[in-house]
N, C-alpha and C positions, 0 to 999 in steps of 0.2 A: 631807542631810548637807552641811555647809559645805565649800567647796573649800579644801583646805590650801594655805597660801602656798608658792610655789615658791622654792627657794634661788637664789642668784646663779648664772647660767650653766646653770640647769636647762633652759630652753626650747631653747637651742642644742643641748645634749646630747640632748634628746628628739628633735629633728629628725634628728640623726645616727643615733640608735638606731633610729628608725622606718625609715630608709633601709637600715640594716644588716639589719633583720628582713626587709624586702621582698626584698633581694638574696639572703638565705639561703633564703627561700621559693621564689624563682625558681630557685636552684640545685638545691633539693630536687626541684622539679617537673621540671626538666631531667634530673636523675638518674633519676627514675621513668620518664620518657619513654625515656631511653636503655636502661634495663633491659628495658622492655616491648618496644621495637623489636628489640633483640637476641634476646630470648626468642622473639618471633614469627618472626624470621628462622630461628632454629634449628629451630623446629617445622616451618616450611615446608620447610627443607632436609631434615629427616628424612622428611617425607611424600614429597618428590620422590625421594629415594634409594631408599626402599622400593618406590615405584611403578615406578621405572626398573629396579632391580636384582633385586627379588624378585617383580615382577609383580603387586603389589597393585593392585586396580581402584579406580575412582572411588568406589565405595560405602564404602570404608574411612573416608572423611571423615565421612560421616553416622554411622557407628558410633563414630568417635572423638569426635564432638561429643556424643553421648549419654553416653559414658563420662566425659568431662571435666566435663560439666555435673553429673553425678551426684556426682563427687568434689569439685567446686568450685561449689556451687549459687549462691554469691553473685557469681561472676565472669560478666560478660556478653560476654567476648571470645572464647568458644569455640563460637560458632554455626557451622553448616556454611558459611555465607556468608563469615564472617571467616576460617575455616580455609582456605578456597579462596584468599582474599586472601593469606594467609601463604605458601601454595605459590607463588602468582604473584609475590609479593614476593621470595622466595628465588630464583626462576627469573630474575627481571629483574635482580637484583643478586647475582651469584655471588661477588663479592669481599667477604669478611667484613670486611676492614680498612676498606673504603670505607663499609660499613654502620655499623661501630662508630665511625669517625672523623668521618663527615659526616652520614649519614642519621639516626643516633641522636639528633641535635640537633633533629629535627622530630617533632611529634606524629604518632601512628599514622594518624589520618584524613587528615592532610595528605599522608602517604606514599601513601595510597590514591588521592588526587586525581592524583598523578603517574602512577600506573599506569592509571587510567581515562582520563585526558585525553591522554596522550602515548604513542606507540609507539616513537618514535626514542630510542635510548639517550643520544645526545649531548644532545638537547634535555632529557631528564629530568635529566641531570647539571647542565645550565645553569640550569634552573629550581629545582632543589634548592638549589644554591649561592646563587642570588638570593633564594630564600625565607628561607634562614638569615641572609644578610647584612642583609636588609631587615626581618626579623621579621614576614613576612606570615602572616596567618591562612589557613586553608584557603580561605575564600571569596575573599580577595584573590588567592591563588595561582591559583584557577580563573579569575578575572577577567583576570589578566595572561596566562594561557595562551590564553584565548579571544580576546584582543585581539592575540595574536602579538607580545608585547613583544620577543622576541628579534630580530625583524626591524626594530623601530623604535628600539631602544636605541642611542644614539650616532649616529643617522641625520641629525640636523640639519646643514644647510650652514652652516659657521662659518669665521671667520678666526682661530681660537684658536691654531693652530700658529705664526702670525706675531705675535700680540699677547700671548701668554702664554708663560711659561717652560715647558719640557718636562714637568715633573711636574704642573703645574697644568693645562696644555692638555689632556692626556689625561683627567684627572679631570673637567674642565669639559665636554669633549665627551661623555663617558659620562653626564653628568647630564642631557643633553638628548635628545629623541627626535624622530622624524619618521615618520609623522604622530602628532599627539596625538589621543587618542580621547575626545571629549566627548559621546558618544552617550548618556550618562546623563541628558542634558537635551535639551530641544527648544526651538527658537526659530522665530519667524515668518520666512517667506521675505523679508519686507520689513523685518526687524529691522536695527538699527544696532549699532555697536560697544558702545554703553552697554547694550543688551539682552543681548548676549553676556556682557559683564562681570557684569551683575546675576545672570544665570543661573549663572555659575561661582561667584559668592560665595554664592548660595543653596545650592549643592551643594558647599560648601567641602571637606567631608571627602572626597568622591569626587574632587574636583579635586586635592587634595593627594596622594591615592593615585596618581592618574594622573601627576602631576609626578614622584613618586618619593621615595626616601629622602633625608632631610636638608633638605627645604624647610620653612621656617617662614613663616607669613603675616605680613606687616608692615602692609599697607594697600592700599586701592583708592582711585583718584583722589588719589594721594599728592601733596601740594602742595609746589611749589618756587617761590620768588620770585627772579627774576633781573632786575636793572636796573629795578625797580619794576613788572615784569610778572609775572603769575601763570601757572604751568604746572602741569599735572596729569598724573601718570603713571598709566596704567591700573591696573597691579598691581605691587606690590613685595613680594618675598620675600627672606628671608635664608637662605643655604645654610649649614648648620652645619658640614659637612665642608670646603667650599671657603672658608668664612669670608669671604663676600662677598655683597653685595646682588645679586639677580637681578631685573632690570626686564623686565616682559612688556608688550609693546605689541600690542593686539588689532586685527586688521583683518578686515573682513567681505568684502573683495574680494581680487583677485590681488595678488601682491607687486609693488611699484613701487620703483625705485631710490631715490627720495627718502625712503623710510622709513628707510633706513640713516643718512642725515644727521640726521634728527630723533632717532633713538636715540643717535647719537654725542653729540649735544648734551645729551640727558637724562643720559647716563652721566657726562659731564664735570661737569655741575652737581651731580649727586648726590654724586659723590666729593669735590668741593670743599666742599659744605655739610654733608653728613651722615656721611661715612665717618669712623669712629673709627680711631685709630692702629693697633689690632690687626687691622683688617680689610684684606683684599686688595682691589684695584680691582674695581669692579662689572662685571658682564657683562649684556648685553641679549639678549632673545629676542623676535623679531618673529614673531607667529603670524598666518598668512594662510590664506584659503580655498584658495589654490593658489599654486604658485611654479614658475618656470622656473629650473632649476639653473644654467644658464649665465648668465642675467641676474643671479642672486643672487651668483655668484662674482665677476662684474665689479663689482657694486655694493660688495662687501665688500673688494675688492682693496686699496684705499687708505684704508680706514677705520682710524682710530687706536685705537679702543676695541674690546674683544672682543665680538663680536656674532654671534648665531646666527639662522637663519631656518628655520622649519618650518611644515608645514601642519597643519590640524586637521580632524576630521570631527565633525559634529553632526547631530542629527535636525532636519529642517526641516518645519514645519507648512505645508501648502499650502491646506487647506480654507478658511481664513478670508480668503484673498487673491484670491477670485474677482472678476473685473471687475464693476462695478455693473450693466451691461446683462445679463450672464449671471446674476447673482444675482437680478435681478428676475424672470427666466423660470423659476427653480427654485421648486418648491412649498415652502411654509412648513412648520415642524415641526407646527403644528396641522393642516394639510391632510393631511400624511402620517399622523398619528395617526388622523384621521377615516377614511381609507381602510383602515387596518389594522383598526380596529374593525368596519367593515362586512364586511371579508373574513372575520373570525373569527366573525361572527354567523351561526348556522344559519338557512337559509330555512324558511319554513312549508311543511308538506306540500302539494304541488300548486301552490305559488306559484312564479311566475317573476320573476326580477329585472327591475327597470325598466331601460329603455334609457337 
């Protein structure tokens, strides 16, 4: 069938219509999640009340699962395991208003991750709000809990309170962490900054998750020309909420004060050459293997540009870095395989192994 010609303005209208449909679908899904969460809370609350006030035992959950499955055979949410989660959910969150106003915006199995991974109620609230604000999936939420994001968020040493106005300084501070967890990748113990950069780019999705909400990748080895000389910035991002570039300088060693001067130069040039009128001044983040807080604070004291300094953790491969003399003394892979084959071969009856 031949494609019908589109009238004037149809393409633009279609783009807007698709966006409205997707938004409506998202709202519908959110409404379904909200109804399910509230229903599960009410079921859990009922179970708790009857067990506490009427002395019903634990076996009632197994009986309830059988009866509900018989009545609603197509529903998969009424297993004994899930009914126990409903009871735990209602026990953990006794305030119906909080459940309806906050938790109902999260899918059920994301709720379960909060119950399974956290025992402290304040931490549950912190991560619940962070998950909603950032749109985390269950897997991302678990990753953030296991990496103890609440201890790292806003922890970078910065000069933001002096170089940025109050509303922006707090937002920028919360956009940075310390330390950053890059253990989703591994590098050689003898690697250089370019190897760390390449590994982060190869794992860009995980890298963006670790950076946090709002970071959009602009480029690596971002080229700037000043006075006829070429300069290359390790990583450049644009933060959608802060409306400013974020320049990341990667270091494989401990923090040194001269890194601040270099970053200050990069930010000045980037703002002069690349910043658009609607953008706020750029900020810099120096990532080091380790840093001394006092040294960093002195280095940042007189820096004119907003700069933060943080540490990072990464898996280090050591096996391939053996000294040549030691490597020569170790057996080869072929020799090890030959020994294993001999050890696995059964001896003939009555035969003795050769010396």
